[in-house]
N, C-alpha and C positions, 0 to 999 in steps of 0.2 A: 261389554258385548256378550249376548247370550252365548252358551256353549255350542249351540247348534245353528247358529245364524245362517250358515251355508245352505241349510235345508229350507229356509224360510221363503215363502212366496213374497213376503213384505218385511224387510228388516225389523221394523218395530213390533211385528206380531210376537216375536219370541223373547219378550222381556223375561217371561218365566217359562221354563222348559223342563221336561223330562222326570218323571216316573215314581212309583208308589211303593211304600214300605208295607210288607205284609209277612206274617210268620209263615214258614213253610208248612204245607198240608202234610197229613199222614204220608209216611214214606210210600206206600203202595198206590198212591192216587197220581193220574196222569198230571203232569206239570210240576211234580216233585223234583228236587235236585238229585242227580245220580251220584251216589257216593262213590262209585268205581271211577269217577272222573275227578283229577285234581284233588283238591282240599274240599270234601264234602260236596262235590258237583261243580266247583268253580276253580278257575285259575286266573291269576294276575301276572302280567309279563311286562316288564320294561324292554328296551332294546339293549344288547350287549354294549358295554362302555358306559352304562349308567345313564343312557339316553331316554328322556321321556318323549311322549308323543304330543301331538298338537290338537286342539279341538276345532281347528280352522277346517278340517275335513271330516272324513268319516273312517270308521274302522269296518272292514269287510272280511267275510270269511268263505272259504270255498273247501269242499270235501275232495279227497283224493281217493282214487281207487283201493289203495292199500290200507285204508282206515285212518291215515293221517290227515291233517288239515293245514290250510294256509290262512294266515291271518294277515291282513294288509293294513297300514295305517300310515298317516302322515307323521314324520319323525322330526324332532327338533335336533339338529346336528350340533356339533361342537362350535360352529360359528354363529349359532342363535337363529338360524333361518331353517326352513323346513325342506326334506326330501321325501321321496316315496320310500316306504319301508314295507318289508314282508318277512314274517316269521313262520317256520314250519314246526308244527307240534306233533307229537306222537299221539296215538289215539287215547292215551290216558291224560292229555293235557299237558305233558311235560315238553320242554323245548328239545327238538331234534338236533342235537349239536353236531351230529355228522353232516348236516346239510349246510351248503353255502359256507358262510363264515360263522361258526359256532351257532347255528340254527337260524341266522337272519341275514338279511341283504338290505342295504340302503342304496338308493340311486338318486342323484340330483341332476338337473338340467343346468343349473347356475349359469344363466344366459348373461352375456355382458350388459353392463349398466343396469342390471336389474337388482331387485331386492334378494334374489335367491330363494324366494318362497315358492316351492313347488308342492302343491297340495294334493294328496291323494284322495279320490272319491269313488274308485270302482276297482274291481278285481274280477277276472275271468280266467279260467283254465280250459285250454284246448284239449281235444282227444288224445293228442300226443304227449300231454303233459306239460307242455310250454305254458308260461305264466304271463298273463297280460295285465298290467298295471295301468290305471287311468286316472286322469284328473286335469290339472291345469298347471302351467309353468309361467312365472313371472317373466315379463319382458322389459324393455327400456321403458321409461315413463311415459313416452307418447304413444307406445303400442299396447302397454299393459299386458294382461295375461292371453294365452292361447291355450286351446285344448292340447294336452300332451299325453303320450302312449309310451310305455316301456314294455318290451318283451323280454323275458328271461327263459333260459332253458329250464327243463325239469331240475336240473341240478343247481339252479340259482345263478347262472352266469349270464351276462348279457348276450343276447341272441344276434350274432353278426349277420344273420340273414334277414334282419327286420330293419328297415329304415337305415339310419346312421348309427352304427355300433349299438343297435337295439333300440333306438329312440326315434319317435316321430312327433312332430309339432303340427298341429291344424289349425291355422289362423283363418278367422272369418274376416275381420278387420273392416266391417261394414260402416262403422262409426267414424267420425273425424278424429284427428290426432288427440290423444288424451281421453278419447270415449271408445276405447277398443278392448274393453274388458270382457273377453269371452272366457266362460267358465264352464269346466266340465261338470256333468252331473250324472250321467249314467252310461254303461257300456253293456253289450250283449254280443254273443257270437251267433252268426248264422250257421246253418247246417253245413254250408258249402265252404266254411272256413273264413268267410269275410267277417270283418269287425264293425259293428254299428256303434257309434258314439252320439250321445246327447249332450247339449250344453246350452247355456244361456248366452244369447248373442245380443250385443247392443247394436241398435240401427241408427242410421244417419240423423234421424229426427229425434234421437234421445231415448226412444223406447227400448225395451228389451224383449225378446221372444225366443221361441224354440229354434235351435239349430241342431241339424243332424248330419253326420258325416259317415261315410262308408269307406273303409280301407280294404284293399286286396290283403292277401295272406302275407305279402312281403312288406307291407306298411305303406305302400303307394296308394293314393287316393283312387277310388274306383270311378273312372270317367263314365262308366255306364249308369251311374247314380247322379241324376241331375246335372250331366254334362262335366262337372268338375269334382264329383265326389261329395259335394256339400249341398244341402238344401236348407232353406229356411221357411218355416211355418208361421204364417201371420194370422192372428185371430180377427183382424178388422181394424179399421182406422181408430186410433186412439187407445187401442188395447195393448197392455203390458202382459207378458207371459213368461213363466219360468218352468222348464221342464225338470222332472225328477228322474225318470227312467225311460228306457227304450226296450221294446220287445219284438223280435221277429215272429210273426204269425205263421201258423202251419201252412197257410196258402201262399207265403212268400211275401205278403204285405208286411208293413212296418207300422207298430204303434208307439206313439209317444204320449206320455202323460205328465201331468204337473198341475199348474194353476194358471188361470187367466184372471186379469184385473180389467173390468170395463172401465171405459173412460169416465172420469168424474165421479168415480165410486169411492174415493178415498182409499181406506185400507180394505176395502172388500176384496175377496177373491173367490173364485168358484173352481170346483173340479173341472179339469180341462183334459180332453183327449183329443188326439190327432192321428189321422191314418193316411199313410203314403202307399202308393203303389211300389212294386219291387224296383222301379226305376227312378224312385224319388219324387215322383209327381204327386200332387194331392189326389187322394181317393175321393171323388166327388160322390160316391155311393155311400159316404159315412157322414152322418150329421149334416152340416150345412157347408158345402164346399170342402168337405174333409176334416172339419173340426166340430167339437161340441162342448159346451160347457153346462154344468150343473150346479145350482145353488141348493144347498140343503135348508136354508132359510129357517133355522132354529134358534136364532138369537143373537145377540152380541152385534158385532159388525158384519155378521154374515160372512166370515172369512174361512174358506174350505181349501184344501189342497190334497191332490193325490200323491203319494209317495212311491207306490209300487203297484204292479199289476200281474195278474196271471190269466192265461188264455184257458177257456173251458172246452170240453169235448164238442159241444154243439156250436162252437164258433163265437159265443159270446164271451165277454171278459169280465173279471172282477177287479175293480179298481179300489184301492184302500188308502186311507191317510188319516186326515182329521177334519172334523167340522166344528166351528165354533157355536156354542150354545149358551144361552142365557146372558152372559157377560163378555166382555171383551178379552178376558183371559181364560175363560173356561171352555176347553176344547175336549171332545171325545174322539176316541177311534172311530172312523167312519168308512163304509164300504157301500159301493153302488155297482149292480150288475148292468152292464150296457150289451144291449143286443148288436148284432153284426151291422145293422144300419145305422149304428150311432145313437139309438134312442134308449132312455132308461127302460129296463125291463118291468112292465107293470105288475107281473106275477112275483117279482122278487123286491118288495119295497126297500128303500135305502135303509141301511142298518147303522145304528149308533151304539158304541160299546163304551159305557163310561166306567171309570175306575173310582174318580172322586175321592181319593184317599186323604188329601189335605192341600195346604197351600192354596194356589189359585186355581186348583183343579185342572191343570193342564195335561191332557193325555194325548199321545200320538201313536199311530201306527207307521213305522218307518220301513218295515220290511215284511214281506208275507210270502206264503208258500201253500200249495195244495198238497195234501197227504194222499197216502194210497187208498184211503176210505172216502176220498172226495171232500174232506173237511177242510176248513181254511184256518191256517195258523197265522196270527198276527204278532210281530214283535215290534217293541218300541220303548216307550217311557211313560211314566205316570208320576205326577208329583205327589211326594209324600208329605212335605212340609215346605214353607216359603224357601225357595232357592235350593231345595234338596229333592233329587230324583232318583228313582229306581228303575231298573229293567221291568218292563211289563210285557206279558204275553196273554193273548187270548186266543181261544179256538172256537169256531163257528161250525155248526153242522152244514151239510149242503144246502139247506134252505135258509141259511143265514141266522137261524136261532143260536144262542149261546149253548155250547156243549156242556151238559151238566156233569159229565164225566171228568172234566178237565178243571183243576184247580178248585176255586171256590165259585161254583156256579158259571164256570166258563172263563174265568180270568185268574191271574196269579201275578204277583210281583216278587222280585227277589232282590235283597240288598247284597251286593257282591263284597261289600267291605267285611262283614262278619264272617269268620273271626280274622281275616288275614290282612287287614290294613291297619296301620299305626298312625294314631293322631286324628281319627275321625275322617269322614268323607263328605262331599257335598253333592256329587252326582255320580250316578253309574247307570248308564243307558244301554239299551241294545239298538244297534243300527245295521245289523245283518243277521240272517236267519237261514238256517239249512237243515234239511231232514235227512237223517241217516238211514241206511237200508233196514235197520231193525225198527224204525220208527222214532228213535230218540232225536230230540230237538237240540240243535246247537245254536246258540245265540252268542254273538260278539258285539262288543262296543268299547266304550271307555269307561274308566273310573278315575275321579279326582279326589285327592285328599284335600284337607283343609288348608294346606299350603298352595293349592292350585297346580299340583303336579299331577299330569295325566299319564295313565298307563292302559294298556290293552287288557280287557278282562273278557273271558269266555266261560259260558255256562253250558252244562249238558242236562237236560231235563227228560224225565220219563215222557214218552209221547204216545206209546200205544201198548201200555199195559204190562210191559216187562222192561227191566233195566238191561242195558248193555253190560259186557263184562270187562271193559277196559281195553277191548279189541285194539290191536296194531301196535299198542306201546312197546 
């Protein structure tokens, strides 16, 4: 099973996955590793007790106001199943052992008659410092998984004011028994403190599509959102769809992005965006009935997917992920600018960012951010050799052109194993990205050695012409 299959719009798409080997550039160049962070710009952490993480979910990162950071991941517990886990790191990358239990906290739902596999896929930090973890929790065999949320206090303890002992489950359960596998995919906080959740929802006819839920600050579902706090977005008869991220827009509307698969198309998938009104109803002023799809049509099986999205000052959005090119395993980072009416921006042609370092040439953008200069930073993976992936970063100018001041003509890859892993490595990817106030770039993901053991890895890169100084640690 591919290491990042939970990200895939189509499970068979990800036979080869994740990132490119490249020597670091000169130290003064944007994209270089920051020597003031960890071991030459990178750190690798397991969880206390010798616990490894699982590649069934994702590693996420969030920056804190004091210069520290949270890194969340699915953790394999002592019973062999998975729990939500979160670490707090000092500004220099070291574990903040004064926080929670030795710098870490793990939380499981462990529902009766389930496998106990609770898979983390999202992280958010509220303005008051409380921590929201998101993913899905396994249920009994006939109910399968449900969307699952945990809230912790800033000190890392279960927040008793949220749900039941800090935990909330959000079932959709629209399919028949045995076909109720609702999976979490994305989380975002609204300015009013409400919590938006996106997930894949199985339908009664066997298809899957976008599901969105909204919670009040206390964890109860918001009945002002589509009547019961849950909305389903359907792309049309016969369509399958899988969301990746949800974004509250400046005007109060809600955008959900991912991939849609037309009926009869086999493995084909398209960039997919859907917009809801604040009350959860489809926004018919966007695309066709509130949804739009875009096919890059540049080769292979024409399989494309959005993983992340940012809103722009003019109300347009930039959606980025991957597009399949030339062959069925060759993918490039890809971005599309979409106007407020849901149409592709003709003045900003769709962008492809190839790394093409080796192997099957699989390159993905999994996370993105817009920096203070209006540039777009993409983080993800690029294949270095068959079955071996490295963390990949690209920076685009506001017009979509590669930024020549970053890395090697706008792109860079980093192998996190050198020199800190023992026994070689097979993967190290970035699945989360954040920009610090000084412009430094923080990327987090997983790293696997050749024994198949996964750990958290975090990189800090030069992002705006100067290095940080180890702040906060």
